[in-house]
C-alpha positions in Angstrom: 4.3 -17.6 8.9 4.6 -19.4 12.3 3.9 -17.3 15.4 4.9 -18.1 19.0 3.8 -16.0 21.9 5.3 -16.9 25.3 5.5 -15.5 28.8 7.8 -16.8 31.6 4.9 -19.1 32.7 3.7 -20.6 29.4 3.3 -20.5 25.7 0.0 -18.7 25.0 0.0 -19.0 21.2 1.8 -21.3 18.8 0.5 -21.6 15.3 0.2 -20.3 11.7 -0.8 -16.7 11.0 -1.2 -14.3 8.1 0.0 -11.2 9.9 1.0 -9.8 13.4 0.5 -6.3 14.7 2.6 -5.7 17.8 3.3 -2.9 20.2 7.0 -1.8 20.0 8.9 1.1 21.4 9.0 2.7 18.0 5.2 2.4 17.5 2.9 -0.4 16.3 4.8 -2.9 14.1 2.9 -4.7 11.4 4.6 -8.0 10.3 3.2 -9.5 7.1 4.1 -13.0 6.0 7.5 -13.3 4.4 9.2 -10.5 6.4 12.9 -10.1 6.9 14.8 -10.6 10.2 13.9 -7.7 12.4 14.3 -7.5 16.3 12.1 -5.1 18.2 11.8 -4.2 21.9 8.2 -4.8 23.0 6.2 -2.3 25.0 2.9 -2.6 26.9 0.0 -2.8 24.6 -2.2 -5.1 22.5 -0.7 -7.8 20.3 -2.9 -9.0 17.4 -2.3 -12.3 15.5 -4.4 -12.5 12.4 -5.4 -15.9 10.9 -7.6 -15.2 7.8 -10.7 -13.4 9.0 -10.1 -14.4 12.6 -7.7 -12.8 15.0 -6.3 -13.5 18.5 -5.6 -10.5 20.8 -3.3 -10.4 23.8 -2.2 -7.7 26.2 1.6 -7.9 26.5 4.1 -6.1 28.7 7.8 -5.9 28.2 10.0 -8.4 26.4 11.0 -8.6 22.7 9.7 -9.5 19.3 11.9 -11.3 16.8 11.3 -12.1 13.1 13.5 -14.7 11.5 12.4 -15.9 8.1 8.9 -17.3 8.4 9.0 -17.4 12.2 7.8 -14.6 14.6 8.6 -15.0 18.3 7.1 -12.7 20.9 8.6 -13.2 24.4 6.8 -11.0 26.9 7.3 -10.4 30.6 3.5 -10.7 30.9 0.8 -12.0 28.5 -2.9 -12.1 29.1 -6.0 -12.3 26.9 -7.2 -8.9 25.6 
């Protein structure tokens, strides 16, 4: 799947991933490859983007997460390295 993580200032991640674990208002949301279209309101917490055995972690606050086909978009009010 293709994952994009953006804040109002910049894109902080844009690339391929195997899975995403994101903080949402209804708990942690795990998004494996080949998920269906699902919107989620984001909450403050740690976002993890997994790429094989490596992972990128970001602290996010506010915004939303959208899954459409093979694309995952996280648009957060604030994003910083975790």
